[in-house]
N, C-alpha and C positions, 0 to 999 in steps of 0.2 A: 143920355142913354145911349149915345151912338157910340159915345167911348168902349162904354161896357161891351154893347154887340161886337165891335171891334176887337177889342180885347178878347171877350169869351173865343171869335175866330181863330184868332192868333193862337190863343190858347191848345185850341183845338190839334191846332197843325202840329204845334211844339210836341204836347204831351199823348197825344195820338199816332202822329204819322212819323215826324220829323224831328227830334231832340235835337238830332246834331246841326241842324240848322244856325242854331247858337252857341253851340259848342257843349250843350246839355247832356248827362248821360241820366237814363232814367236804369233803376235796379231792376231785379228778375221780376218783382210784383206791380211794376209801372210807375214807380212813386220816385218823384223828383225832391231835393232838397229846397224848400223856397226861397230860402237866402240867393240860394246859388241862381236859380230860376230867374230872381229880379234881377239882380247883379248881369248875369248874361244877357239879358233882355234891354235892359238900360245899356250896355255895351253895345248892343246890334243897333241903338239909335231908336228903339221905344221907348214909350215911359211906363213903369211899372211901378207901383209903390205896394208895401203890405196892407194896408189899408182899402187900396185900389183893388188887388186881389182878392180882397175875403167879400169885397161887394161883389164883385164878378160871381164869387161862387155862391153867394147867397142868394143873388138876383136872379140868376141863372134859369129860366121857367123850364129846362131839362134837366136841370141839376146834373150838369155833364161832370161836373166837377167835386173833389172830396179832399177834404185835408185828411192828414193822419188824427189821432188821438190827442198824440201830444202837440199838435198845429205845425210841427216842424216840415212836414210833407205834405206834397199834393199829386194827385193824379188825377187822370181821365177816369170816369165810371166807368164805360167800354166803350167800344170803337175804335180799338189798336187796330190797324194794320201792322205795327211792329209785333213781333212776339214776345209777351209780356202773360205773365201767370198771374191772375187777380186775386188767386187764393179763395174764390168762392165755394163754398161748400154747395154740393147738389142739394137742389130743393125739390121737393113734391110740385108739379104744376097745377094750378086749375084745369078742369075739364078741358075749356076750349081759350086761346090764344088767339090773336090775330096779327097779320102782316101787311100793312100797307106798301103797295107797290103801283107803278105805273103801269098803265094796261100796254105799252107795249112791251111788256117783259113776260106778260102772261103767257103766249105760247113756249116758251123757252123755261119756265116755272114747272108748263103740265107735261113738258116732256122729259123733265130731270128734277123736278122740286126745289126747294130753297136750298141755296149755297152761300156758305159767306163769301163768297168773291175775296175783295182784296182785305178783308178784313178778318177778325179771328172768329166771331160767331155770327150766326143768324140772330137777328134782332125782331124779337115779339113784343107786342104789345097787349094789354091787360084788357082795352076797351077799344073800342069800333072807333072812337073818336081821335084817339092817339093814332091808329094805324091808317085814318085818315089824313091826319097831320104830315104825317112821315110819306101817302102814298103823294100827295098834293107836291110834295118839294122836285117831283121827276115828271110829271106828269099829268094825265089824266088818271085820278085816283081810283085803285082796285083793291079790294078788301078781300082777303084771304082768311078763309080759318081754319085753325091748327086745331087737331084733336091731342091735343096734347099730353091730357093725363094717358091718353090710350097707346100714344111714344113710348111715355113713360113706362108703362108696364109691359111695354116690348124691350123694353133695356138702355130706352137712348137719355141723355142724361139733360139734366135743364139746369141754369144757375140763375137765382137772382141778384142782379148787378144793384149799388148803392141806391141809384137813382129810379130804381121798380123797373127797370127793362127787363125781362126773360129773355135768357142766349138758351143758344144750342150751338151744336156745330153744324146741324144739317137739318132740313126736315125732308122725308121721301114724298113723293106724290101722292102714295096711298094713305096719308095722314092730312090732307091738305082738300076741302070744301071751296070749290069757287063758285065765285056769285053765277048766276043765271044771265045769257047773254041777252 
């Protein structure tokens, strides 16, 4: 299991942030050739095989990675700091979505809303439990409620990634509900 986690973190680095680290090139939609990824990974001193890669994709609890329909390409489902077009159609969001953050970021969010930071999109969750797990990664979690349907009615676009994470470019503060202090 430790190998699966280690490889998943490595794939996150390569497929979301720095494919050039091993000389890999992603296409405009973030896809990488599977055989090239395996070859370049092994040349860089790490061990990767097709069955191991398939296991990482299948067992990743967040479904961070997806194979193309023909199985020849792989990409991260979301979370890129690189400019990629995931080619996701706009989707009608549910009435409410949730964003997990850490308490130290709340004042900044109150002042300017949610921004994507180094990533391409703000990531939103369908449920409080998932948002809580996200917020816990950075400190004491705070769960913000996003009035997504209201945002969409005002012209903001939402996209649903392959792994169920809702994406949008920015959430203005007027569409955020903060928990009571």
